[in-house]
mmCIF file as Biopython writes it, N, C-alpha, C and O atoms, coordinates in Angstrom:
data_model
#
loop_
_atom_site.group_PDB
_atom_site.id
_atom_site.type_symbol
_atom_site.label_atom_id
_atom_site.label_alt_id
_atom_site.label_comp_id
_atom_site.label_asym_id
_atom_site.label_entity_id
_atom_site.label_seq_id
_atom_site.pdbx_PDB_ins_code
_atom_site.Cartn_x
_atom_site.Cartn_y
_atom_site.Cartn_z
_atom_site.occupancy
_atom_site.B_iso_or_equiv
_atom_site.auth_seq_id
_atom_site.auth_asym_id
_atom_site.pdbx_PDB_model_num
ATOM 1   N N  . UNK A ? 1  ? 189.588 239.589 6.281  1.0 0.0 1  A 1 
ATOM 2   C CA . UNK A ? 1  ? 189.039 239.313 7.726  1.0 0.0 1  A 1 
ATOM 3   C C  . UNK A ? 1  ? 190.010 239.738 8.820  1.0 0.0 1  A 1 
ATOM 4   O O  . UNK A ? 1  ? 191.177 239.351 8.758  1.0 0.0 1  A 1 
ATOM 5   N N  . UNK A ? 2  ? 189.641 240.421 9.699  1.0 0.0 2  A 1 
ATOM 6   C CA . UNK A ? 2  ? 190.524 240.842 10.915 1.0 0.0 2  A 1 
ATOM 7   C C  . UNK A ? 2  ? 190.936 239.577 11.666 1.0 0.0 2  A 1 
ATOM 8   O O  . UNK A ? 2  ? 190.158 238.638 11.838 1.0 0.0 2  A 1 
ATOM 9   N N  . UNK A ? 3  ? 192.196 239.595 12.103 1.0 0.0 3  A 1 
ATOM 10  C CA . UNK A ? 3  ? 192.638 238.533 12.915 1.0 0.0 3  A 1 
ATOM 11  C C  . UNK A ? 3  ? 193.595 239.144 13.986 1.0 0.0 3  A 1 
ATOM 12  O O  . UNK A ? 3  ? 194.057 240.281 13.889 1.0 0.0 3  A 1 
ATOM 13  N N  . UNK A ? 4  ? 193.844 238.313 14.988 1.0 0.0 4  A 1 
ATOM 14  C CA . UNK A ? 4  ? 194.753 238.569 16.179 1.0 0.0 4  A 1 
ATOM 15  C C  . UNK A ? 4  ? 196.117 238.630 15.626 1.0 0.0 4  A 1 
ATOM 16  O O  . UNK A ? 4  ? 196.563 237.722 14.923 1.0 0.0 4  A 1 
ATOM 17  N N  . UNK A ? 5  ? 196.804 239.715 15.940 1.0 0.0 5  A 1 
ATOM 18  C CA . UNK A ? 5  ? 198.316 239.770 15.514 1.0 0.0 5  A 1 
ATOM 19  C C  . UNK A ? 5  ? 199.083 238.921 16.402 1.0 0.0 5  A 1 
ATOM 20  O O  . UNK A ? 5  ? 200.205 238.613 16.000 1.0 0.0 5  A 1 
ATOM 21  N N  . UNK A ? 6  ? 198.679 238.450 17.608 1.0 0.0 6  A 1 
ATOM 22  C CA . UNK A ? 6  ? 199.519 237.544 18.445 1.0 0.0 6  A 1 
ATOM 23  C C  . UNK A ? 6  ? 199.370 236.167 18.041 1.0 0.0 6  A 1 
ATOM 24  O O  . UNK A ? 6  ? 200.401 235.512 17.890 1.0 0.0 6  A 1 
ATOM 25  N N  . UNK A ? 7  ? 198.145 235.575 17.823 1.0 0.0 7  A 1 
ATOM 26  C CA . UNK A ? 7  ? 197.876 234.196 17.613 1.0 0.0 7  A 1 
ATOM 27  C C  . UNK A ? 7  ? 197.335 233.890 16.323 1.0 0.0 7  A 1 
ATOM 28  O O  . UNK A ? 7  ? 197.432 232.730 15.921 1.0 0.0 7  A 1 
ATOM 29  N N  . UNK A ? 8  ? 196.711 234.868 15.529 1.0 0.0 8  A 1 
ATOM 30  C CA . UNK A ? 8  ? 196.256 234.618 14.190 1.0 0.0 8  A 1 
ATOM 31  C C  . UNK A ? 8  ? 194.758 234.190 14.211 1.0 0.0 8  A 1 
ATOM 32  O O  . UNK A ? 8  ? 194.211 233.866 13.156 1.0 0.0 8  A 1 
ATOM 33  N N  . UNK A ? 9  ? 194.090 234.184 15.389 1.0 0.0 9  A 1 
ATOM 34  C CA . UNK A ? 9  ? 192.663 233.879 15.514 1.0 0.0 9  A 1 
ATOM 35  C C  . UNK A ? 9  ? 191.833 234.879 14.808 1.0 0.0 9  A 1 
ATOM 36  O O  . UNK A ? 9  ? 192.251 236.031 14.690 1.0 0.0 9  A 1 
ATOM 37  N N  . UNK A ? 10 ? 190.632 234.505 14.309 1.0 0.0 10 A 1 
ATOM 38  C CA . UNK A ? 10 ? 189.655 235.335 13.663 1.0 0.0 10 A 1 
ATOM 39  C C  . UNK A ? 10 ? 189.122 236.302 14.860 1.0 0.0 10 A 1 
ATOM 40  O O  . UNK A ? 10 ? 188.866 235.812 15.960 1.0 0.0 10 A 1 
ATOM 41  N N  . UNK A ? 11 ? 188.982 237.535 14.635 1.0 0.0 11 A 1 
ATOM 42  C CA . UNK A ? 11 ? 188.216 238.432 15.530 1.0 0.0 11 A 1 
ATOM 43  C C  . UNK A ? 11 ? 187.291 239.178 14.656 1.0 0.0 11 A 1 
ATOM 44  O O  . UNK A ? 11 ? 187.548 239.340 13.464 1.0 0.0 11 A 1 
ATOM 45  N N  . UNK A ? 12 ? 186.228 239.634 15.210 1.0 0.0 12 A 1 
ATOM 46  C CA . UNK A ? 12 ? 185.135 240.380 14.436 1.0 0.0 12 A 1 
ATOM 47  C C  . UNK A ? 12 ? 185.578 241.816 14.193 1.0 0.0 12 A 1 
ATOM 48  O O  . UNK A ? 12 ? 186.432 242.340 14.909 1.0 0.0 12 A 1 
ATOM 49  N N  . UNK A ? 13 ? 184.979 242.463 13.156 1.0 0.0 13 A 1 
ATOM 50  C CA . UNK A ? 13 ? 185.373 243.856 12.935 1.0 0.0 13 A 1 
ATOM 51  C C  . UNK A ? 13 ? 184.983 244.744 14.256 1.0 0.0 13 A 1 
ATOM 52  O O  . UNK A ? 13 ? 185.649 245.702 14.648 1.0 0.0 13 A 1 
ATOM 53  N N  . UNK A ? 14 ? 183.904 244.302 14.813 1.0 0.0 14 A 1 
ATOM 54  C CA . UNK A ? 14 ? 183.434 245.101 16.011 1.0 0.0 14 A 1 
ATOM 55  C C  . UNK A ? 14 ? 184.417 244.966 17.157 1.0 0.0 14 A 1 
ATOM 56  O O  . UNK A ? 14 ? 184.612 245.940 17.885 1.0 0.0 14 A 1 
ATOM 57  N N  . UNK A ? 15 ? 185.040 243.832 17.362 1.0 0.0 15 A 1 
ATOM 58  C CA . UNK A ? 15 ? 186.001 243.565 18.293 1.0 0.0 15 A 1 
ATOM 59  C C  . UNK A ? 15 ? 187.273 244.502 18.083 1.0 0.0 15 A 1 
ATOM 60  O O  . UNK A ? 15 ? 187.778 245.112 19.026 1.0 0.0 15 A 1 
ATOM 61  N N  . UNK A ? 16 ? 187.757 244.571 16.769 1.0 0.0 16 A 1 
ATOM 62  C CA . UNK A ? 16 ? 188.757 245.443 16.461 1.0 0.0 16 A 1 
ATOM 63  C C  . UNK A ? 16 ? 188.492 246.893 16.591 1.0 0.0 16 A 1 
ATOM 64  O O  . UNK A ? 16 ? 189.354 247.680 16.981 1.0 0.0 16 A 1 
ATOM 65  N N  . UNK A ? 17 ? 187.231 247.253 16.246 1.0 0.0 17 A 1 
ATOM 66  C CA . UNK A ? 17 ? 186.731 248.641 16.432 1.0 0.0 17 A 1 
ATOM 67  C C  . UNK A ? 17 ? 186.876 249.106 17.988 1.0 0.0 17 A 1 
ATOM 68  O O  . UNK A ? 17 ? 187.329 250.200 18.323 1.0 0.0 17 A 1 
ATOM 69  N N  . UNK A ? 18 ? 186.433 248.131 18.851 1.0 0.0 18 A 1 
ATOM 70  C CA . UNK A ? 18 ? 186.454 248.463 20.310 1.0 0.0 18 A 1 
ATOM 71  C C  . UNK A ? 18 ? 187.801 248.309 20.912 1.0 0.0 18 A 1 
ATOM 72  O O  . UNK A ? 18 ? 188.163 249.157 21.727 1.0 0.0 18 A 1 
ATOM 73  N N  . UNK A ? 19 ? 188.571 247.338 20.608 1.0 0.0 19 A 1 
ATOM 74  C CA . UNK A ? 19 ? 189.848 247.058 21.337 1.0 0.0 19 A 1 
ATOM 75  C C  . UNK A ? 19 ? 191.120 247.412 20.682 1.0 0.0 19 A 1 
ATOM 76  O O  . UNK A ? 19 ? 192.172 247.306 21.312 1.0 0.0 19 A 1 
ATOM 77  N N  . UNK A ? 20 ? 191.099 247.831 19.449 1.0 0.0 20 A 1 
ATOM 78  C CA . UNK A ? 20 ? 192.290 248.216 18.738 1.0 0.0 20 A 1 
ATOM 79  C C  . UNK A ? 20 ? 192.393 249.687 18.639 1.0 0.0 20 A 1 
ATOM 80  O O  . UNK A ? 20 ? 191.356 250.349 18.685 1.0 0.0 20 A 1 
ATOM 81  N N  . UNK A ? 21 ? 193.594 250.292 18.500 1.0 0.0 21 A 1 
ATOM 82  C CA . UNK A ? 21 ? 193.811 251.668 18.234 1.0 0.0 21 A 1 
ATOM 83  C C  . UNK A ? 21 ? 193.132 252.123 16.962 1.0 0.0 21 A 1 
ATOM 84  O O  . UNK A ? 21 ? 192.867 251.269 16.115 1.0 0.0 21 A 1 
ATOM 85  N N  . UNK A ? 22 ? 192.826 253.394 16.751 1.0 0.0 22 A 1 
ATOM 86  C CA . UNK A ? 22 ? 192.270 253.863 15.544 1.0 0.0 22 A 1 
ATOM 87  C C  . UNK A ? 22 ? 193.198 253.570 14.310 1.0 0.0 22 A 1 
ATOM 88  O O  . UNK A ? 22 ? 194.423 253.605 14.430 1.0 0.0 22 A 1 
ATOM 89  N N  . UNK A ? 23 ? 192.660 253.320 13.279 1.0 0.0 23 A 1 
ATOM 90  C CA . UNK A ? 23 ? 193.370 253.077 11.969 1.0 0.0 23 A 1 
ATOM 91  C C  . UNK A ? 23 ? 194.241 251.761 11.998 1.0 0.0 23 A 1 
ATOM 92  O O  . UNK A ? 23 ? 195.179 251.601 11.218 1.0 0.0 23 A 1 
ATOM 93  N N  . UNK A ? 24 ? 193.887 250.870 12.906 1.0 0.0 24 A 1 
ATOM 94  C CA . UNK A ? 24 ? 194.468 249.551 12.920 1.0 0.0 24 A 1 
ATOM 95  C C  . UNK A ? 24 ? 193.503 248.584 12.488 1.0 0.0 24 A 1 
ATOM 96  O O  . UNK A ? 24 ? 192.362 248.720 12.929 1.0 0.0 24 A 1 
ATOM 97  N N  . UNK A ? 25 ? 193.766 247.539 11.631 1.0 0.0 25 A 1 
ATOM 98  C CA . UNK A ? 25 ? 192.823 246.678 11.052 1.0 0.0 25 A 1 
ATOM 99  C C  . UNK A ? 25 ? 192.774 245.399 11.735 1.0 0.0 25 A 1 
ATOM 100 O O  . UNK A ? 25 ? 191.823 244.642 11.537 1.0 0.0 25 A 1 
ATOM 101 N N  . UNK A ? 26 ? 193.797 245.071 12.586 1.0 0.0 26 A 1 
ATOM 102 C CA . UNK A ? 26 ? 193.702 243.695 13.324 1.0 0.0 26 A 1 
ATOM 103 C C  . UNK A ? 26 ? 194.028 243.976 14.809 1.0 0.0 26 A 1 
ATOM 104 O O  . UNK A ? 26 ? 194.778 244.884 15.166 1.0 0.0 26 A 1 
ATOM 105 N N  . UNK A ? 27 ? 193.400 243.117 15.642 1.0 0.0 27 A 1 
ATOM 106 C CA . UNK A ? 27 ? 193.653 243.282 17.074 1.0 0.0 27 A 1 
ATOM 107 C C  . UNK A ? 27 ? 194.972 242.861 17.486 1.0 0.0 27 A 1 
ATOM 108 O O  . UNK A ? 27 ? 195.560 242.002 16.828 1.0 0.0 27 A 1 
ATOM 109 N N  . UNK A ? 28 ? 195.521 243.411 18.565 1.0 0.0 28 A 1 
ATOM 110 C CA . UNK A ? 28 ? 196.884 243.159 19.008 1.0 0.0 28 A 1 
ATOM 111 C C  . UNK A ? 28 ? 196.771 241.801 19.758 1.0 0.0 28 A 1 
ATOM 112 O O  . UNK A ? 28 ? 197.606 240.922 19.545 1.0 0.0 28 A 1 
ATOM 113 N N  . UNK A ? 29 ? 195.792 241.627 20.598 1.0 0.0 29 A 1 
ATOM 114 C CA . UNK A ? 29 ? 195.511 240.196 21.252 1.0 0.0 29 A 1 
ATOM 115 C C  . UNK A ? 29 ? 194.075 239.997 21.357 1.0 0.0 29 A 1 
ATOM 116 O O  . UNK A ? 29 ? 193.317 240.966 21.327 1.0 0.0 29 A 1 
ATOM 117 N N  . UNK A ? 30 ? 193.659 238.835 21.475 1.0 0.0 30 A 1 
ATOM 118 C CA . UNK A ? 30 ? 192.257 238.496 21.497 1.0 0.0 30 A 1 
ATOM 119 C C  . UNK A ? 30 ? 191.850 237.666 22.806 1.0 0.0 30 A 1 
ATOM 120 O O  . UNK A ? 30 ? 192.692 237.407 23.666 1.0 0.0 30 A 1 
ATOM 121 N N  . UNK A ? 31 ? 190.570 237.282 22.906 1.0 0.0 31 A 1 
ATOM 122 C CA . UNK A ? 31 ? 190.204 236.462 24.124 1.0 0.0 31 A 1 
ATOM 123 C C  . UNK A ? 31 ? 190.913 235.220 24.161 1.0 0.0 31 A 1 
ATOM 124 O O  . UNK A ? 31 ? 191.073 234.733 25.281 1.0 0.0 31 A 1 
ATOM 125 N N  . UNK A ? 32 ? 191.393 234.577 23.126 1.0 0.0 32 A 1 
ATOM 126 C CA . UNK A ? 32 ? 192.120 233.392 23.072 1.0 0.0 32 A 1 
ATOM 127 C C  . UNK A ? 32 ? 193.571 233.511 23.517 1.0 0.0 32 A 1 
ATOM 128 O O  . UNK A ? 32 ? 194.223 232.492 23.741 1.0 0.0 32 A 1 
ATOM 129 N N  . UNK A ? 33 ? 194.083 234.696 23.648 1.0 0.0 33 A 1 
ATOM 130 C CA . UNK A ? 33 ? 195.437 234.893 24.061 1.0 0.0 33 A 1 
ATOM 131 C C  . UNK A ? 33 ? 195.529 235.102 25.596 1.0 0.0 33 A 1 
ATOM 132 O O  . UNK A ? 33 ? 195.728 236.199 26.117 1.0 0.0 33 A 1 
ATOM 133 N N  . UNK A ? 34 ? 195.367 233.958 26.249 1.0 0.0 34 A 1 
ATOM 134 C CA . UNK A ? 34 ? 195.198 234.024 27.737 1.0 0.0 34 A 1 
ATOM 135 C C  . UNK A ? 34 ? 196.533 234.538 28.481 1.0 0.0 34 A 1 
ATOM 136 O O  . UNK A ? 34 ? 196.524 235.003 29.620 1.0 0.0 34 A 1 
ATOM 137 N N  . UNK A ? 35 ? 197.608 234.398 27.729 1.0 0.0 35 A 1 
ATOM 138 C CA . UNK A ? 35 ? 198.936 234.753 28.404 1.0 0.0 35 A 1 
ATOM 139 C C  . UNK A ? 35 ? 199.408 236.188 28.093 1.0 0.0 35 A 1 
ATOM 140 O O  . UNK A ? 35 ? 200.453 236.613 28.587 1.0 0.0 35 A 1 
ATOM 141 N N  . UNK A ? 36 ? 198.659 236.916 27.294 1.0 0.0 36 A 1 
ATOM 142 C CA . UNK A ? 36 ? 198.981 238.247 26.818 1.0 0.0 36 A 1 
ATOM 143 C C  . UNK A ? 36 ? 197.863 239.205 27.139 1.0 0.0 36 A 1 
ATOM 144 O O  . UNK A ? 36 ? 196.696 238.813 27.101 1.0 0.0 36 A 1 
ATOM 145 N N  . UNK A ? 37 ? 198.182 240.478 27.462 1.0 0.0 37 A 1 
ATOM 146 C CA . UNK A ? 37 ? 197.215 241.490 27.719 1.0 0.0 37 A 1 
ATOM 147 C C  . UNK A ? 37 ? 197.681 242.769 27.061 1.0 0.0 37 A 1 
ATOM 148 O O  . UNK A ? 37 ? 198.867 242.976 26.802 1.0 0.0 37 A 1 
ATOM 149 N N  . UNK A ? 38 ? 196.645 243.670 26.784 1.0 0.0 38 A 1 
ATOM 150 C CA . UNK A ? 38 ? 197.044 245.021 26.182 1.0 0.0 38 A 1 
ATOM 151 C C  . UNK A ? 38 ? 197.357 245.873 27.345 1.0 0.0 38 A 1 
ATOM 152 O O  . UNK A ? 38 ? 196.753 245.787 28.414 1.0 0.0 38 A 1 
ATOM 153 N N  . UNK A ? 39 ? 198.403 246.769 27.088 1.0 0.0 39 A 1 
ATOM 154 C CA . UNK A ? 39 ? 198.737 247.726 28.138 1.0 0.0 39 A 1 
ATOM 155 C C  . UNK A ? 39 ? 199.148 248.934 27.404 1.0 0.0 39 A 1 
ATOM 156 O O  . UNK A ? 39 ? 200.234 248.956 26.825 1.0 0.0 39 A 1 
ATOM 157 N N  . UNK A ? 40 ? 198.263 250.045 27.392 1.0 0.0 40 A 1 
ATOM 158 C CA . UNK A ? 40 ? 198.580 251.214 26.587 1.0 0.0 40 A 1 
ATOM 159 C C  . UNK A ? 40 ? 198.686 250.793 25.139 1.0 0.0 40 A 1 
ATOM 160 O O  . UNK A ? 40 ? 197.860 250.032 24.635 1.0 0.0 40 A 1 
ATOM 161 N N  . UNK A ? 41 ? 199.702 251.291 24.481 1.0 0.0 41 A 1 
ATOM 162 C CA . UNK A ? 41 ? 199.943 250.956 23.089 1.0 0.0 41 A 1 
ATOM 163 C C  . UNK A ? 41 ? 200.788 249.667 22.812 1.0 0.0 41 A 1 
ATOM 164 O O  . UNK A ? 41 ? 201.147 249.343 21.680 1.0 0.0 41 A 1 
ATOM 165 N N  . UNK A ? 42 ? 201.067 248.975 23.927 1.0 0.0 42 A 1 
ATOM 166 C CA . UNK A ? 42 ? 201.825 247.686 23.794 1.0 0.0 42 A 1 
ATOM 167 C C  . UNK A ? 42 ? 200.974 246.424 24.206 1.0 0.0 42 A 1 
ATOM 168 O O  . UNK A ? 42 ? 199.817 246.499 24.619 1.0 0.0 42 A 1 
ATOM 169 N N  . UNK A ? 43 ? 201.663 245.293 24.051 1.0 0.0 43 A 1 
ATOM 170 C CA . UNK A ? 43 ? 201.149 244.024 24.507 1.0 0.0 43 A 1 
ATOM 171 C C  . UNK A ? 43 ? 202.149 243.460 25.413 1.0 0.0 43 A 1 
ATOM 172 O O  . UNK A ? 43 ? 203.342 243.516 25.116 1.0 0.0 43 A 1 
ATOM 173 N N  . UNK A ? 44 ? 201.721 242.893 26.556 1.0 0.0 44 A 1 
ATOM 174 C CA . UNK A ? 44 ? 202.794 242.266 27.417 1.0 0.0 44 A 1 
ATOM 175 C C  . UNK A ? 44 ? 202.175 240.979 28.007 1.0 0.0 44 A 1 
ATOM 176 O O  . UNK A ? 44 ? 200.974 240.710 27.992 1.0 0.0 44 A 1 
ATOM 177 N N  . UNK A ? 45 ? 203.169 240.220 28.530 1.0 0.0 45 A 1 
ATOM 178 C CA . UNK A ? 45 ? 202.769 238.918 29.186 1.0 0.0 45 A 1 
ATOM 179 C C  . UNK A ? 45 ? 201.812 239.288 30.461 1.0 0.0 45 A 1 
ATOM 180 O O  . UNK A ? 45 ? 202.033 240.263 31.178 1.0 0.0 45 A 1 
ATOM 181 N N  . UNK A ? 46 ? 200.778 238.433 30.641 1.0 0.0 46 A 1 
ATOM 182 C CA . UNK A ? 46 ? 200.007 238.673 31.798 1.0 0.0 46 A 1 
ATOM 183 C C  . UNK A ? 46 ? 200.756 238.275 33.047 1.0 0.0 46 A 1 
ATOM 184 O O  . UNK A ? 46 ? 201.485 237.283 33.075 1.0 0.0 46 A 1 
ATOM 185 N N  . UNK A ? 47 ? 200.567 239.040 34.039 1.0 0.0 47 A 1 
ATOM 186 C CA . UNK A ? 47 ? 201.227 238.906 35.279 1.0 0.0 47 A 1 
ATOM 187 C C  . UNK A ? 47 ? 200.533 237.606 36.140 1.0 0.0 47 A 1 
ATOM 188 O O  . UNK A ? 47 ? 201.149 236.891 36.930 1.0 0.0 47 A 1 
ATOM 189 N N  . UNK A ? 48 ? 199.360 237.510 35.849 1.0 0.0 48 A 1 
ATOM 190 C CA . UNK A ? 48 ? 198.591 236.432 36.525 1.0 0.0 48 A 1 
ATOM 191 C C  . UNK A ? 48 ? 197.647 235.759 35.549 1.0 0.0 48 A 1 
ATOM 192 O O  . UNK A ? 48 ? 197.276 236.324 34.520 1.0 0.0 48 A 1 
ATOM 193 N N  . UNK A ? 49 ? 197.270 234.550 35.895 1.0 0.0 49 A 1 
ATOM 194 C CA . UNK A ? 49 ? 196.438 233.676 34.949 1.0 0.0 49 A 1 
ATOM 195 C C  . UNK A ? 49 ? 194.996 234.401 34.951 1.0 0.0 49 A 1 
ATOM 196 O O  . UNK A ? 49 ? 194.482 234.836 35.981 1.0 0.0 49 A 1 
ATOM 197 N N  . UNK A ? 50 ? 194.443 234.475 33.756 1.0 0.0 50 A 1 
ATOM 198 C CA . UNK A ? 50 ? 193.157 235.052 33.539 1.0 0.0 50 A 1 
ATOM 199 C C  . UNK A ? 50 ? 192.164 233.829 33.517 1.0 0.0 50 A 1 
ATOM 200 O O  . UNK A ? 50 ? 192.471 232.771 32.969 1.0 0.0 50 A 1 
ATOM 201 N N  . UNK A ? 51 ? 191.063 234.018 34.091 1.0 0.0 51 A 1 
ATOM 202 C CA . UNK A ? 51 ? 190.013 232.979 34.150 1.0 0.0 51 A 1 
ATOM 203 C C  . UNK A ? 51 ? 188.959 233.181 33.090 1.0 0.0 51 A 1 
ATOM 204 O O  . UNK A ? 51 ? 188.236 234.178 33.069 1.0 0.0 51 A 1 
ATOM 205 N N  . UNK A ? 52 ? 188.900 232.266 32.269 1.0 0.0 52 A 1 
ATOM 206 C CA . UNK A ? 52 ? 187.828 232.350 31.150 1.0 0.0 52 A 1 
ATOM 207 C C  . UNK A ? 52 ? 186.476 232.070 31.673 1.0 0.0 52 A 1 
ATOM 208 O O  . UNK A ? 52 ? 186.291 231.174 32.496 1.0 0.0 52 A 1 
ATOM 209 N N  . UNK A ? 53 ? 185.502 232.835 31.204 1.0 0.0 53 A 1 
ATOM 210 C CA . UNK A ? 53 ? 184.052 232.627 31.674 1.0 0.0 53 A 1 
ATOM 211 C C  . UNK A ? 53 ? 183.331 231.592 30.729 1.0 0.0 53 A 1 
ATOM 212 O O  . UNK A ? 53 ? 182.140 231.321 30.880 1.0 0.0 53 A 1 
ATOM 213 N N  . UNK A ? 54 ? 184.011 231.103 29.879 1.0 0.0 54 A 1 
ATOM 214 C CA . UNK A ? 54 ? 183.404 230.086 28.907 1.0 0.0 54 A 1 
ATOM 215 C C  . UNK A ? 54 ? 183.410 228.725 29.445 1.0 0.0 54 A 1 
ATOM 216 O O  . UNK A ? 54 ? 182.954 227.796 28.777 1.0 0.0 54 A 1 
#
């Protein structure tokens, strides 16, 4: 099962297909990682607080 490399939460295979680089089986960050964002090939701390739509 794919999981977030940052927090270990479950992510769907579709999420990995869309948001992870090719040939990577797990997402670098997921929607549950509110303090982290993807930037190019890296992951960094968010500069501002993200607002969840849930």
